[in-house]
C-alpha positions in Angstrom: -56.9 -12.8 41.2 -58.1 -13.9 37.8 -59.0 -11.3 35.2 -62.7 -11.1 34.2 -61.6 -10.3 30.7 -60.5 -12.8 28.0 -56.9 -13.3 27.2 -55.6 -13.7 23.7 -53.1 -16.5 23.5 -51.0 -17.8 20.7 -52.6 -20.3 18.3 -50.6 -23.6 18.7 -51.5 -24.7 15.2 -50.2 -21.4 13.6 -48.1 -21.5 10.4 -47.4 -18.0 9.1 -47.1 -19.0 5.5 -50.3 -21.0 5.5 -52.3 -18.2 7.3 -50.8 -15.6 4.9 -52.0 -17.6 1.9 -55.5 -18.0 3.4 -55.8 -14.3 4.2 -54.5 -13.4 0.7 -57.1 -15.6 -1.0 -59.9 -14.2 1.2 -58.8 -10.6 0.4 -58.7 -11.4 -3.3 -62.3 -12.5 -3.3 -63.4 -9.8 -0.9 -64.4 -12.4 1.8 -64.4 -10.1 4.8 -65.8 -12.7 7.2 -63.0 -15.1 6.5 -60.4 -12.4 6.9 -61.8 -11.4 10.3 -62.1 -15.1 11.4 -58.5 -15.8 10.4 -57.0 -12.7 12.0 -58.9 -13.1 15.3 -57.8 -16.7 15.6 -54.2 -15.7 16.3 -52.5 -13.3 18.7 -50.9 -10.0 17.8 -47.4 -11.4 17.4 -48.7 -14.0 14.9 -50.8 -11.4 13.1 -47.6 -9.4 12.6 -45.9 -12.4 11.1 -48.8 -12.8 8.6 -48.7 -9.2 7.7 -44.9 -9.4 7.1 -45.4 -12.4 4.8 -48.2 -10.7 2.9 -46.4 -7.5 2.3 -43.1 -9.2 1.4 -44.8 -11.4 -1.1 -46.7 -8.5 -2.7 -43.7 -6.2 -2.8 -41.6 -8.9 -4.4 -44.2 -9.6 -7.1 -43.9 -6.0 -8.5 
């Protein structure tokens, strides 16, 4: 039986480094709509990859 709820699937065009850069730029200019749009376009596993890249790049820059 099919679920009546939507299913979040992996984005086939996902590239963690590219997404992390876009999210970082949107955060720097306080563009909340873009951040939400980007992070809802990928599944949880892919979001975790983006977060790891963002935190690693920020931690390494200090």
